C-alpha positions in Angstrom: -84.3 202.4 -7.5 -87.8 203.9 -6.8 -88.6 201.2 -4.3 -85.2 201.6 -2.5 -85.7 205.4 -2.4 -89.2 205.1 -0.9 -88.1 202.6 1.7 -85.2 204.8 2.7 -87.6 207.7 3.2 -89.7 205.5 5.5 -86.6 204.4 7.5 -85.5 208.0 7.8 -88.9 209.1 9.0 -89.0 206.3 11.6 -85.5 207.3 12.8 -86.3 211.0 13.0 -89.6 210.5 14.9 -88.0 208.1 17.4 -85.2 210.6 18.0 -87.6 213.5 18.5 -89.7 211.5 21.0 -86.9 210.2 23.1 -84.2 212.8 22.7 -85.9 216.1 21.6 -83.7 218.0 19.2 -81.7 214.8 18.2 -83.9 213.4 15.6 -81.3 214.0 12.9 -78.8 211.9 14.9 -81.2 209.0 15.1 -82.0 209.4 11.4 -78.3 209.0 10.6 -78.1 205.8 12.7 -81.2 204.4 11.0 -79.6 205.0 7.5 -76.3 203.5 8.5 -78.0 200.4 10.0 -80.1 199.9 6.9 -77.2 200.4 4.6 -74.9 197.9 6.3 -77.6 195.3 6.6 -78.7 195.8 3.1 -75.2 195.4 1.6 -74.4 192.3 3.7 -77.7 190.7 2.8 -77.5 191.7 -0.9 -74.2 189.8 -1.4 -75.2 186.9 0.9 -78.9 186.5 0.3 -78.6 183.2 -1.5 -76.4 181.7 1.1 -78.7 182.8 3.9 -81.8 181.5 2.2 -80.2 178.1 1.3 -78.9 177.7 4.8 -82.3 178.5 6.3 -83.9 176.0 3.9 -81.5 173.2 4.7 -80.7 172.9 0.9 -77.8 170.8 -0.4 -76.1 171.3 -3.8 -76.8 168.6 -6.3 -74.0 167.5 -8.7 -74.5 166.2 -12.2 -73.6 162.7 -11.1 -76.2 162.8 -8.4 -79.1 163.8 -10.7 -78.2 163.9 -14.5 -81.9 164.0 -15.3 -82.5 167.3 -13.4 -79.3 168.8 -14.6 -80.2 167.9 -18.2 -83.6 169.6 -17.9 -82.1 172.8 -16.5 -79.2 172.9 -19.1 -81.6 172.4 -22.1 -83.8 175.3 -20.9 -80.8 177.5 -20.2 -79.8 177.1 -23.8 -83.3 178.0 -24.9 -83.4 181.1 -22.7 -79.8 182.2 -23.3 -78.9 182.0 -19.6 -75.9 180.6 -17.9 -76.6 177.4 -16.0 -77.4 178.2 -12.4 -76.3 176.0 -9.5 -78.8 173.4 -8.5 -79.8 172.7 -4.9 -82.3 170.3 -3.4 -84.4 170.2 -0.2 -85.1 166.7 1.1 -88.8 167.1 1.6 -91.8 165.4 -0.1 -93.7 168.7 -0.4 -93.7 169.9 -4.0 -92.0 173.3 -4.5 -89.1 175.2 -5.9 -87.5 178.6 -5.8 -84.7 180.7 -7.4 -82.3 183.0 -5.5 -79.2 185.0 -6.0 -78.3 188.6 -7.0 -78.0 188.2 -10.8 -77.9 185.5 -13.5 -74.2 184.9 -12.9 -74.8 184.2 -9.2 -78.1 182.4 -9.4 -79.4 179.2 -7.8 -82.4 177.1 -8.4 -83.6 175.0 -5.5 -86.1 172.1 -5.8 -87.7 169.9 -3.2 -87.2 166.2 -3.8 -91.0 165.9 -3.8 -91.4 168.1 -6.9 -88.7 166.3 -8.9 -90.3 162.9 -8.1 -93.9 164.0 -8.4 -94.0 165.9 -11.7 -93.9 164.6 -15.3 -91.1 165.8 -17.5 -93.1 168.6 -19.3 -94.5 169.7 -16.0 -91.1 169.9 -14.4 -89.8 171.8 -17.5 -92.5 174.4 -16.9 -91.3 174.8 -13.3 -87.7 175.1 -14.3 -88.7 177.7 -17.0 -90.6 179.6 -14.4 -87.6 179.8 -12.1 -85.3 180.7 -15.0 -87.7 183.5 -15.8 -87.3 184.9 -12.3 -83.5 184.9 -12.9 -83.8 186.3 -16.4 -86.2 189.1 -15.3 -84.0 189.9 -12.3 -86.8 189.1 -9.9 -84.3 187.4 -7.6 -82.5 190.7 -7.2 -85.7 192.8 -6.8 -87.2 190.5 -4.2 -84.0 190.2 -2.3 -83.8 194.0 -2.0 -87.5 194.4 -1.1 -87.3 191.6 1.5 -84.2 193.2 3.1 -85.8 196.6 3.2 -89.1 195.3 4.6 -87.3 193.3 7.2 -85.3 196.4 8.2 -88.4 198.5 8.5 -90.2 195.9 10.6 -87.2 195.4 12.9 -86.7 199.2 13.4 -90.4 199.7 14.1 -90.3 196.8 16.6 -87.3 198.3 18.4 -88.8 201.8 18.5 -92.2 200.6 19.6 -90.6 198.8 22.6 -88.5 201.9 23.4 -91.6 204.1 23.2 -93.3 202.0 25.9 -90.3 201.3 28.1 -88.1 204.3 27.5 -88.1 207.2 30.0 -86.4 210.0 28.1 -88.2 212.7 26.2 -91.2 212.9 28.6 -91.0 216.7 29.0 -91.2 217.0 25.3 -94.2 214.7 25.1 -96.0 216.8 27.7 -96.1 219.8 25.3 -98.7 220.1 22.5 -96.0 219.7 19.8 -94.6 216.8 21.6 -98.0 215.1 21.9 -98.5 215.6 18.1 -95.1 214.0 17.4 -95.9 211.1 19.7 -99.3 210.5 17.9 -97.6 210.7 14.5 -94.9 208.4 15.7 -97.3 205.8 17.0 -99.2 205.8 13.7 -95.9 205.6 11.7 -94.6 202.7 13.7 -97.8 200.8 13.5 -98.5 201.4 9.8 -95.1 201.4 8.2 -94.3 197.6 8.6 -97.8 196.8 7.4 -97.6 199.0 4.4 -94.1 197.7 3.7 -95.2 194.1 3.8 -98.2 194.8 1.5 -95.8 196.4 -1.0 -93.5 193.3 -0.8 -96.4 190.9 -1.3 -97.9 193.0 -4.2 -94.6 193.0 -6.0 -94.2 189.2 -5.4 -97.6 188.4 -6.8 -97.0 190.6 -9.8 -93.7 189.0 -10.6 -95.2 185.5 -10.4 -97.6 186.4 -13.2 -94.7 187.7 -15.2 -92.6 184.6 -14.6 -95.5 182.3 -15.7 -95.8 184.1 -19.0 -92.0 184.2 -19.5 -91.9 180.5 -18.8 -94.5 179.8 -21.5 -92.4 181.8 -23.9 -89.3 179.7 -23.1 -91.0 176.2 -23.3 -93.7 177.1 -25.9 -95.9 174.8 -23.9 -97.9 176.7 -21.3 -100.0 173.6 -20.4 -96.9 172.0 -18.8 -96.6 174.8 -16.2 -100.4 174.9 -15.8 -100.5 171.2 -15.1 -97.7 171.5 -12.6 -99.5 174.3 -10.8 -102.6 172.2 -10.6 -100.6 169.4 -8.9 -98.9 171.9 -6.6 -102.3 173.3 -5.5 -103.5 169.8 -4.8 -100.5 169.1 -2.6 -101.5 170.2 0.9 -98.3 169.2 2.6 -96.6 172.1 4.3 -92.9 172.6 3.5 -91.2 172.5 6.9 -88.1 174.3 5.6 -90.1 177.4 4.6 -91.1 180.3 6.8 -92.8 183.7 6.5 -89.5 185.4 5.4 -88.9 183.0 2.5 -92.4 181.9 1.5 -92.7 184.6 -1.3 -89.7 183.1 -3.1 -91.4 179.7 -3.9 -93.3 178.9 -7.0 -96.4 178.3 -4.8 -97.2 179.1 -1.2 -95.2 176.6 0.8 -97.2 177.3 4.0 -100.5 176.3 2.3 -102.6 179.0 3.8 -105.3 181.2 2.3 -106.2 179.2 -0.8 -109.9 180.2 -0.4 -109.4 183.3 1.7 -111.4 186.5 1.2 -110.2 189.4 -0.9 -109.0 191.3 2.1 -107.0 188.3 3.4 -105.5 187.8 0.0 -103.8 191.2 0.4 -101.4 189.3 2.7 -100.9 186.3 0.4 -97.5 185.8 -1.0 -98.8 184.4 -4.3 -101.7 185.1 -6.7 -104.5 182.5 -6.7 -103.4 179.4 -8.5 -106.7 179.1 -10.3 -106.1 182.6 -11.9 -102.5 181.6 -12.9 -103.8 178.4 -14.5 -106.6 180.3 -16.3 -104.1 182.8 -17.8 -101.8 180.0 -18.9 -104.6 178.2 -20.6 -105.3 181.3 -22.7 -101.8 181.4 -24.1 
């Protein structure tokens, strides 16, 4: 709720500034349009986020008859964690990865690549399944869906408003005054910084929830080395997952774009996942 409130404040500020720059005195009207736009897009995406992500990823549902081994692993760990069995999907790609999506445990999905199912040993794959079940159990799937939607909304609005600022012609008389010049400067700063800050918040939350899911997975399986060994193999797999993109990368158990593994601390601010070496180190200590 705090995150949603803060993002709504940013969207409101962007809408008001844009209105005051282009239609002096109508900032409140633009603010209302920004709130309506974000509300509609948020509701639609909230209830359809899993369908959108699965469609983008080219994932297909896997029945029990098609993969009794995978269904058995998921079902056993669902019993251990007390969760309902999620639907199981698969991406036909040799890159090793997996993710969970959905708005709550009753509408959850776990998606695997064919590469991770074929490339991991049983205990390692159990660690991956437990990690994704932990995302479901901890409601990370809901949190990250909301954050992603809001970040995307802010970035889209900032892009629209920035284009309008350079190509629009209204509000020039207002910008010629000292007050108008100040609003213009504040608007430019807001439009530039808001999507960057929003993205950093999203990535920081994503990294934090990965650590939590690792520890929760160890609690479910009682065998943290299984997940640690799986992460080691995932880190050694340098194949880029073609179905992933910048909008969905944070959802996977490891970075599917395979960038920034040895990046600087500043560059790591923009990483979707914490360093694999740190995740393995913490798992080894459990």
